[in-house]
N, C-alpha and C positions, 0 to 999 in steps of 0.2 A: 470654318468651325474647327476648333481645336479638339483633337481626340485624346488629349492628355487627361481630361477629367471624365468621370462617369456621368451618364445622363441622369437627370433629376428623377427622384423616386419619392412619391407621396405615400407616407405610411399612416397618416392620421389626419382627421378634420374634426373640428369642434365648433358648434354642434354638427351632428351628421345629418340633420334635416332642418327645414325651415321654409318660410315664405320668401318670395322675392325681396331683395334688398336686406336679407339677413346678414349680419356681420359674422364672418367665420374666421377661424384661425387654422391655417394649413401647416402641418409639420411633416418633415421628411428628411431626405439626405440630398446633398448636392443641389440645393435650390437656388444656386447662383452665388456669384462672388460680390454682388452689389446691386443697387437699384438699376444701374445701367445694363447690367448683364441679364436682367429679366426682360424677355421680349415677348412672352406669351403666357396667358393663364386662362384656362377655360374650365367651367364647371357645368356639367350636364349639357355641354355643347355651346354654352353662352360665353362670350368673351368678357372676362372680368378684369382685363388688364388695367382699365382706366381707374378702377377703385382699389387696385392692389397696392399694398405698402410692404416693401421688402424689409424684413426685420433682421434676418440673419440667414446663414446658409441652411438653417434647419427650420425657419419659421417665416411665413408670409401671412399678412392679414388683408382681407378684402371683403367686398359685399357681393352676394349672389344676385345675378340679374334675372329677369323674367325669361327663363329658358323654356324651350318647347318640351324637352324630355322631362318626365317626372323623376327619373333616377339616372345618374350617369357618373362617369369618372371625373377625376380632377387631374388635368394635364397641365404640367408646367414645362415651358420651353425657355432655354437660356442660350446665350451665345456660346458659352464655354462647353456646355454639355449636350446641346441639342434638345430634341423633344423627349420628354420623359414618360414615365408610366406611373400607375397608381395601384395600390393594393387595397384601397378603400373607395367607397362611393358616397354620393350625397343625394338625399331624397328631397325633392322640391315639392312643398305643399302648396296646393292651390288656395287662393284667397276666396273666402265666401263673403257675399254681401250680407251684412247684418243690419237689420232694421233698428230704428231708434228704441224700440221696446223689447228687442231680443237680448237674451243673456249671452254673454260671451266669456270664454275662458282663455282667450288669447292674451299672452303676456305682452304688455306694452312697454317699450323702452321709456323709462321715466326720466332719463337723463336730461332731455330737453322737452319736457311736457309743459304745456301752457294751458291754463283754463280759459277758454275763449269767452266764458260767461263773465269773468271778472276783468278781463283785459282784451276787449274786442279789437282794439287798434293794433295789437301785436300778433295778428294772424299771419305770421310769416313762417317760411319753411325752417324747421330746426337746423337743417344742414347749412342754411345760410348764416347761422350764428357761429359756425366754426370756420373761421377764415383759413383757407388753405395756405395762405402766405401772409401771416400777420404783420411782417416787417415791410412788405411791399417792395422787396428787392428780389433779384434772381437767386434761386436756391442752388447752392453748389455742394452737393453731397460729398463729404470727405471719405477717407479710407480708414477711418478709425473703426476697428471691429466692435461689434455690439457687446461682445464679452468683456472687452477692456473698459467700455463705458459703464457696464454694470458693476465691475469691480471698483472703478474709481468713484462711482456715485451709488453706493449701496442704498437700497430702498427708495431710490429716486427714479424719475422718468423724464423722458424728453417730450412726452405728449403734453401739449399746451392745455388740454382739458383735464389732465390728471390732477388729483389732489396733491401728489408728490412731485409736481412739475419743478424741474431744475432748468433755469435759463442757461446755465453754463453747458449742460448736456445738449440743449437745443442748439446753441450756437456752434458747439464742436461738431455736432452731427450734420447740420444743414449749411453752415457758413464758415467752415474751417479754412477755406481758401479765399473768402471774400475780403476785398480791400478795406482799408480803414475809412476811405471816403464813402464807400457804399454803406458801411455801418452807420456813418453820420446821417446819410439819407434815410436809413431805416429808423433812426431815432426821431427824425422830423415827421415821418409817416405815423409813428406811434403817437406823437403829440397831437397830430391833426385828428386821428381817430378818437383820442380821448376828449378833445374839445367838441367834436361832433356829438358824442354821446351826452355830454353835459348840456348842449344847446338843442337837443332833439325836441323836447316838448315845447320849449319857447318858440322855436322856428315854426312849429306846426300852428301855434296860435297866431303868429304874425302872418303866416300865409293865408289864413281863413278869416282875417279880421273883418273884411267887407261882408262876408257871409253872416257873421254874427250881427252886424249892424242891420242888415236887411231883415234877418229873423226878428230882431227886436222891433223894427218898424211895423212888420206884418202883424205881430202879436198886439201891438198897441192899437192898430186900426181895427182889428177884429173886436177888441174890447170896447172901443168907442162906438162901433156900429151896434153892438148888442145893447148898450146903454140907451141909444137913441130909439131903437125899436121897442124898448121896454120889456124885452124878453125875460130879463132877470126878475122883474117885478111880478110878472104873471106866473110864470112856471118855475120860478127859482133861478138860481144862478146856473148858467150853462156850464161853467167850469165845475160846479159841484156835481151836476149830472154826468159830466165827462169823467170826473173822478170816480163816481160810482160805477160807471161802465167799465173803466179800467180795472177797478178792484174786482168786479165780477169776472172780467176776463182773466185776471191774475189768479183768482180762486179756481176758476175752471181749469186753467193751465196747470195749477198746482195739483188739482185733483187728478188730471190726466197723467201728469208726469211725476207724481209724488213717489210712487213705487220705484220708477226708473231712477229718479234722482237719489232716492234712499240707497238703492243698490249701488248707484255710482259713488256716493259718499262712503258706503261701507267697503266697496272695492278699493277706493282711494286709501282709506285707513288701513285696510289689510295689506295693500301694496306698501304703504309707508312702514307698517310693522315688519313686513318681510324684508324690506330694504334695510331697516335697522338691524334685524336679526342677522341678515346676510353680511352687512357691513361690520357689525360688532359681534360676530359669532365667536371670535376668539375669547371675548370677555364672558359671554354667556356659557360657553362650554368649559371655561377654565376651572370651576370648582370640581366638575366631574373628572376632568383631565388630571387635576392635582391628585385626586383620590386614587386614580388608576396608576399614575406614575409613582406614587408613594408605595403602593402595594408591590409594584415591580422593582422598587429600589432605584428608580431613575431620578435621584434627587437633583442632579444637575439640570435636567429638563424643567423640573418644578421651579427651581430658583430662577432660571432664565425667563420662564413664563411670568413668574411673579414680578420680576424687575420690569418686564415690559408692561404688564398691567398697571404697576404702580406709577410708572412714568406717564402712562396715557390717562389713567382714570383716578389717580391718587387724590387729585384736587377737584374732581368733577362736581357739578351742582345738579346734575340730572338725577332725579330720585331713583329711577330704575337702575341706573349705573351704580349709584351709591349702595343700593340694596345688594346687588350682585357682588360688588367689590367688598362689602362687609362680610359676605359669606366666604369670599376668597381669603380675607384676613383671618377669619375663624379657622379655616383649614390650615393656613400657614402657621397660626398659633399652635394648633395641634401637632404640626410637623416639627416646630421648634421643640416642643416638649418631648416628642418621640426621639429626635436627634440628641437632645440633652441626656435622656435616659440611656441611649446607646453609648453616648460618650462616657458617661460615668459607670457604665457596666464593666465589670471585671470578671475574668481577664479579657484583655483586648490587645490587639497589636498596635504598634506605633503608627503604622500606615492608616489603620482605621481611625485612630485618635485624631491624627492630622486632618483626615478627610472630614470627620464630623465637625471639628473646630472650624474648618473652612466653610462648611455648609452653614453653620450657625452664624458665622461672621457675615456671610452674604445675605442671610435672612435678617440681619440686624437684631439678633437676639439680645435681650437685656443682660446686664451683668458682664462677667468675663468668663466665658466658657473654658478658655484655655487654662486659666488659673484653677477653675473648679475641677478640671480634669487632673491637674497636677496634684491638688489636695486629695482627690479620690484615689489616685495611684499611690500616693504616700501612705494613706491609711491601709490600702490593700497590701502593700509590701509588709508593713508592720504586722498586719493580721496573718499573713502567710507565715512569717517568721515565728510568731507566737504559736500558731496552730501546729507548725512543724515540731516545735519543742514539746507541746502537750502530747502530740501523738507518740513521739518516741519515748517520753517518760512513761506514758501509759503502756507502751509496748514492752518497756523494760520491766515494769511491775507484773506484766502478764506472762512473761516467758518463764519456762521451767527447764531444769536440766542445764547441761553445759552448752548445748547448741541451741541456736535460735534462728528460726527462719521467719523473718519479719513479715507481718501481714499488712504492713503499711504500704501505701502507694509510693514506693521508692524506685524511681527510674535509675537503674544503675548506670546507664549511659548518660551520666549527668554532664552539665556544662563544665564542671571542674574536671571530670574525667576526660572530656573531649579536649580541654585546654592543656591538661597535664599528661596525656597519654604519651605523646611523643617525647616529652621531657623525661618521663620515667624510663622509657626504653633506651634513650640515649645515655641517661645517667647510670643505668645498670647497677643500682645500689643493692645492698644485701637483702633488703626487704622488698618483696614484690607481692602485690595483691592480685591473685588470679581473678579474671572477670570473664564471664561468658553470658550468653543470652539467657540461660536458665540457671545462673549462678545464684544460689541463696546466700545471703550475707551471713557469715558465721562469726564475724568479729564483734567487738563490744558495741553496744547501742550508741555510746557517746561518739564513736568514730563515724558510724553511719549517720548520726544526727548532724555532725559538723559538715560532712560532705553534702547532705541534703540541704542544710541551712545555707551554706555558701553557694550551692547551686541555685537556690531561690534568689539570693542577692545578686549574683552576677548574671542571672537571666532576666531580672526585673529592673535592676538599678541602671544599666546602660540605656535602656529605652526611656526610663524616667529622666535621666540626665539629658539625653538627646531632645526629649520633648521640651525641657527647660531651655536648651540652647536655641531651638526653633522659636520658642516664645520670645526669647531675648532679641534675636535678630529679625523677627517679623516674618519669617518664611512660612508661617502657618496660614497666611491669608492669600487669597487669589488676587487677580488684577482689580476686581471690583473692590475688594477690601483696601487695596493700596490707594485707589482713587478716592475712596471715602474717608481716608485718613486713619483707618484702623491700625495700620502698621505703626505709625508714630504713636498712637494711643497705647498699643501693646508694648512698645519699647519703653514708654514712660511708666507704664504699670510694672514692667519687669524691673526697672531701676528702683522703684519704690519697694518692691517685694524681694529684693536680693537677700536681705537678712532673713526673711521668712523662709526662703528656699534653702539658705545655708543651714538654718536650724533643722529643716527636714532631713537634709543629708547627714547632719551630725546625729540626729535621732536614729536614723537607719544604721549608721556605722556603730554608734554606741550600743544599740540594741543587739547588733551582731556580736560585738565584742563581749557584752555582758552575758549573752546566752552561751557563748563558747566558754567563758570563764565559769559560769554556773555548772557546766557539764564537766570541765576538766580542771579548773582552778578555783574551786568554791571558797578556798581560804582567802582569796583576794577580794571578795565581795562582803558587803555589810549584811547584817541580818535581814534588814528590810529588802535589800536587793536579792538575797537568797530566796526569800518567799516568792518573789516575782519570777526570777530567772533560774532558780534551782529546782529542787524536788527529785534529784537523781538518787538512786540507791547507791550507797558507797560500799558495795560488796568487796571491791578490790581496786587497787590503783592500776591504771593502764601501764603496760610495759613500754620500754623504749621504742621498739619498732612501730607500735601503734601511734605513739606520740610523734614519731618522725613522719608518719603518714599524715597526721593531722597538720603538722607544721607545713608540709608540702602543699596540702590542700589550701590552707590559709594564705600561703605565699602566692599560689596561682590566682586566688581571688584578689589579692592585693594588686598583683600585676595587671589583671584584667581591668580593675577599677582605675588604676593609674594610667592605663592606656587611653582612658576617656578624657584625660587632661583635667581630672578633678583636682582642685588645689590640694597641695600636700598637707596643709594644716587640717583639712577635713579627714585625711586618711592616717594622721599620726596616731590615732587611737588604735588602729590595726597594727601599726608598727610596734607600739607598746605591748600589744597582746603577743605579737610574734616574739618579742624579746623575752617576755615572761615564760612563754611556752618553750623557747629554746633553753632557757636556764633550767626550767622544770624538767625538760627531757634529759638534759645533761645530768642533773642530780639523781633523777630516778634511775637512769641507766647505770650510773655508778653504784647506786644502792643495790640494784638488782644484780649487778655483776658481783658484788660482794656475796650475795646469796648464792649465786652460781658457783663461786669459788669454794664456798663451804661444802658444796656437794662434790667437789673434785675428789675428796677422799674416797668416795664410793666408787670412783672410776679407776683407782690405783690397782693395776694388775701385777705389779712387782716384776715386770719384764725388764731385764737389764740389757742395755746396748753395749757397744764396745768401749764406750767412755765410762761405764760404770754407773749410769744414771737410769732412772725409770722414765716412763712417759709423762710423769706428773709435771715437771717443769715445762715441758713442751705444751702440755694441755693448758697450763696456767698462762703461758705466753700467748697461745692461740686464743684463749678466752679474752685476754686484754686486747689483742689485735682486732678481734671481731667486734668487741665493744667500741673501739675507736673507729672502725669502719662504719658501724651503724650510726655513730655520732657525726660522721663527716658532713652529712646533709644539714642537720640542725645547727652544728657549730660553725659551718662556713658562713661568712657574712656576704649576703647579697647586696647589690647597690642600695645605699640608703640605710642599711642595717648596722647595728653596733656590734663590735667584736665582744662577745660575752666574756672572753678571757681577760679583757681590759678592765672589767668591773672588779674592783678590789674584793668585794664581798663574795662574788661568785668564784673568783680565783682562790680565795681562802677555803671556801667550802669544797671546791673541787679537789684542792690539794689534800684537805683532811680526809675526804672520801677515798682518794687514791691511796693514802697511807693506811686507811682502814682496810682496803682491799689487800694490801701487802700484809698487814697484821693478821687478817683472816687466813691468808694462805700459810703464814708461818704457824699459826695455831693449828691449821689443818695438818701440817707436817708433824707438829708435836703430838697431836692426837694419834696419828698413824704410828708414831714410835711407841706408843703405850697401849695400842689395841691388842687384844688377844686374838687367837686364831678364829674364834667364833664371831668376832665383831667385824671381820673384813671378808670381802669376796676373794676367793683363791683363784688362781689362774696358773697357766704354764709359765715357767721362767726360763728365759734363754740365757745361756752363758757362753763364754768364749770356749771353743773346743780345745784350745791349748791349755786351759786352766784345769786344775784338779776337779774331779767330779765329786765335790763335797756334798752336793745335794742329791746324792744317789743317782739320779738320772734326769737329764734335761727334758726328757720326753714323758716323765711321769707327773702326776698331780703334785704340785708343790705348794706348801704353806710355809713361808719364811719364819724362822725362829725369831724371838725378840732381838737377839744379838744381830742377826742378819738384817732385820728391819732397821735397826739403828744404823748399821753400816750404809744401807741404801739411802736412808734419809740424810746421813752425813755427806754422802756423795752428792745428793741432790742439792744440799745447802751450798756446797762448794761450787757447784755448777751455777746456782742462782747468783751467787756473789760475783763470779767471774764473767758470766755471759748473760743470763736472763735479765738481770736488773739493768745492765748496760743497754741491752736491746730495747727494753721497755722504755727507758729514758729517751732513747732516740725516737721511738714511735710517738711518745707523748709530745715531744718537742715538734715533731713533724706535723702533728694535728693541732698545734697551737697552744698546748698546755704550758703554763708558766710554773716556776717553782719546782722543776724536775730535780734540781740538785738536792733540795731538801727531801723530796720523796725518795730519791736514791739513797741519800745518807741515812735516813731513818730505816729504810728497808735493809740496808747492809748491816746496820747496828742490830736490828732484830734478828736477822739470820745468823749473825755471828754469835749473838747471845744464845740462840737455840743450838747452834753448832757446838758451842762450848759445853752446854749442859748435856747434850747427847753424847759428846765425846767423853766427857767425864764419866757419864753413866756406862758407856761401853768399856772404857778402860778399867773402870771399877769391876765390871762383870768379868773381864778377862784377866786382869792383873791379880786380883785378890786370890783366886785359887792357886795361881802359880806361886805368888809370894807366900801364901799360907802353907804350901807344901814344902818349902825349903827347910824350915827348922825341924819339923818332924822327920824329914828324910835325912837331914844332916846327922841327927842323933839316933837314927834307927839302929837297933842291935846294941844299945847301950854304948854307942861310940863315945870315946873320950879323947879329947885333943892332947891330953897329957900322957896318955898310955895307949899308944896305937902302934901298929906295925909299920914297916917301911912301905910307902905308897907304891902300888903297882899299876895304878890307872885312876881314871875319874870314876867316882862312885855313881851309883844308879840314880840317886835323887836329882843330881845335876843333869844327868842325861834326860830324865823325865821332864825336868823344867825346860830344857832346850826343845824337847819334842813338843811340849805344850806351846812354847813360843812359836815353833814351826807351824803348829796347827792354827794359831791365831794369824800367822803370816798368810797361810793358805786361804783362810776364810776372808781376810781383808783383800788379798790379791785377787781373789775371784770376783769380788764386787768392784773394786777400784784400785788400780795400781798406785794412784796418787795418794791414797790414804795409808799405804803400807809404812812409809818412813815415819809419818806422824804417829800412828798407833804404836808401832814397835818401839819407837824412841821413848814414848811415854812408859810402855811396859818395862823396857830395859832400865829406865830410871827407877822404877819401883823395885825391880829385882836387885839392882845395884845398891839401892838404899837399904834394902833388907839384908843383903850380904854384908854390907858395912856394919849394920847394927849387930848382926850375929857375931861377926869377928870381934867387934869391940866389947861384946859381952863376955868373951872368953877370958878367964883370969890369967891363964898361962898356957903355953904351947910347949910340947916336947919337940925334939928335933924332927921326928917323923910327922908329928901333928902339924908343925909349921910347913914342912914340905907338902903335905896333903892339902892344907888350906891354900897355900900359894898356888899349887897346881890347879885347883878348882877355880880360884879367882882368875888366873891367867886364861884358863880354857873359856870361862864365861865371857871374859872381856874380849878375847880375840875372836870368839865365834860371833859376837854381836858388835864387832868393830864398826860396821856400816851404820849402826843406829845409835852410836854413842853421842851423848850431848855433854855440855859442860857439867850439868848436874850429875850425870851418870859417871863421867870421868872422875869427878870429885869424890863420889861415893866409893868407886873402886880404889882410888888413891888412899882414902881414909881406911879402907879395909886392909890394904897392903901395909899401911903404916902400923896397923895394930898387930902385925906379925913380926916375929923376930927376924933380923936380917940374916941372909945366907953369907957365911964367910968361907965355906968349904967349896972348892972347885968341883969336887965330886958330886956334891948336892946340886950345884947348878947344872952339871952335865946330866944328872939323872932327871932333873926337872925338865930339861929341854927334851930329852928322849921321850919322856912320858907325854909331854905336850904334843910332840910330832906324831907319836903313836895314836893319840886321840884324834888328831886332825886327819890322819890317814884313814882310820877306821870309820870316822863319821863324815868323811868327805862328801858323800852324796847328800846326807841330810843338811850339812852346813852350806851346800851350794846355794840354797834359796836365800841365804843371808848376804850373798855377794852379787847382786844385780849391777850391771855396769852403769845403769842410768840412775841408780838410787843414790841420793845425797842425804845427808843428815838434815833433819828439820829442827830448827831452833825457834821455839815459840816463847 
């Protein structure tokens, strides 16, 4: 005996009690490796090995013998494991003798029950009807495990008396090693057995034929004897009396055994009914099981049971089965309605939709549940979109004040936010929307509406599209549906309904676009469309940053839908919306920038840097740069988008608005030049520490005079022309703007025009007093050119004029060194022109008068030599030509001495007119 295996262990027996010869099933562990390995089996001390049938290592079937002990263990002995043990016991019931009239509740095995009253000649043992070896050849048990046979032949059996008997199983189990010749012998044996069964009754008649003849002869003799004796004539027919006696005997027997026979028939009918209930309990319990499983949600179990019942009893003719099956169909019909309601219920997940469609398909529901679900989801999405719009329009009407905390159910962690959050962080644009768990939305209702609307679309439309794809490829159905041809039917229906589904997608995308247009671009809709998709309060237009956020939201939605591989022609309407939004954002941003530029005058602080300009040009350039940065997202073309600057109309409008911005800024500068002190905000003004402190103190409150304001704006105009406009042109070109040459040209023309006007105004303010003081000063004290003394120096009026020019020089130099030559040259032209006029108006000069006049003209010309122009030189020349010529050398010498004397005494004052870097300016 091998010690490699554990000894047998019996852990169960069914039934656990019974009379002798009761069939039991023993279960346990290590019950042997095969029939040959089983060498012993005892129940209650009785050897049951002869009736044992080894089924598997965990199952043995046998019959209990007439043991002596009433209760005992079940001991299994095998070659491989030895003698085993048992954890259960079997109780042997003693048989009681029952009289013919005693009632009995003992269960009788009906499998081989024969009514001896109706077939007395078949009073043979039921066990004899079960041939142990029906083939009549030696049984050779194979080594095929029982588990493998059960998996190869599901729901079949190798038992020859079973309803699900499989001949292949029987041959593999009992004759897997039998030769082909032996199998031929088995076929001959089966044929002989079949012929014997057919000839059974006829052979019986042939064997007792002589007995039948003898009985016939005896009956004929008796009848003849009775006729001879005359018995029939005297007392009637003997056969009649015999018949009466037999009837009375029969009546007496019926009276005695009527109750017994009645109970017997009732017991038979009860047993038959119980057998039917036991055999078909699956069907009778099915309605209740369906109800219970529906309540638990075990729809798969219900469908499997229904398929089984339909295959077994769908075409039955038995009335009771028909009645029960009709109730099953009623419950299944209710289940179909329930599943259809759940399928069309919204909202629901794609997983649940597929599950309910599969259930309805397996239950053979009428119609097309998948298409019904698609239609319901389409209506649900449209309803969600319209409800979203109505809620936000109502919220806009109900809000008060500048801030608004929406009471709508707006989940700020929307699908758009989830898809676009990483992109916003990586993009790092100038506009960022802070979001937190408790963040109340403070922006415009239209922006919140677009985000919520797109969130609805990209959270619902992908599942809607996937449901359609599953419907097209037939993946909604189970294996049962595939076998029943539902997959092909679904594909056929999908091909027929492609246009209908395309219209559904078009309706959703068009509804999305029109709702967004109604909120942001109402001018692009008709009046009828506005009544359906509009209704927003037009209190004010959205700013550029909010429009940029909307464009980003719509782009994320488009990318999410394009990722589903939805055809481009169905999404083209969203691309058209994006194009209009981008153009609208561009134009609105340019218009708002013009408004911002208007307010730059309020920010002018008149603080001068080392280049003689204020912060206004830099603020203007910064404003434009920030505008371009905010437009970078909307104007950049994503894959599949059109470059909006390639659109001729958009290009023209953008160029016009850019030129409008330039005009607005030029007007801003012009307004600043004409404002009074009370119209502007004053601030501290910084100056170069090397410059004269003309403004009293750089650390005291400063309000520039009108002349100083003109100088500052002139300096700004010069800087705009030389630097700002060039920089802005580069920025515009870098951001895709076209027509920058025209914008720059117009801007330069505008600033030059303003510069010229302001320059003329400043020169007029400064030159007129100087020019106006020359004539009165020249003739002060009744001075007469014809009667004057010998000149001893330059008169005071000319010195005052030079000092005034020096004052102008200092004022201009303090603001901008570059403006000095231009301003002084123009003032010198005015002074020279006036001197020329005055000289030409003198009728005659005396010798001394001519010397005095020539001295003053030379002094003025030499002192302002650095700022002389062609016009001023011509004026001085004309003035000198109006004087008499000097012919005396003494006069020339005196003139030269007086000229040198003046230059020496006025050297410090005249130094400001001799900067090394100053060059004459010719305009």
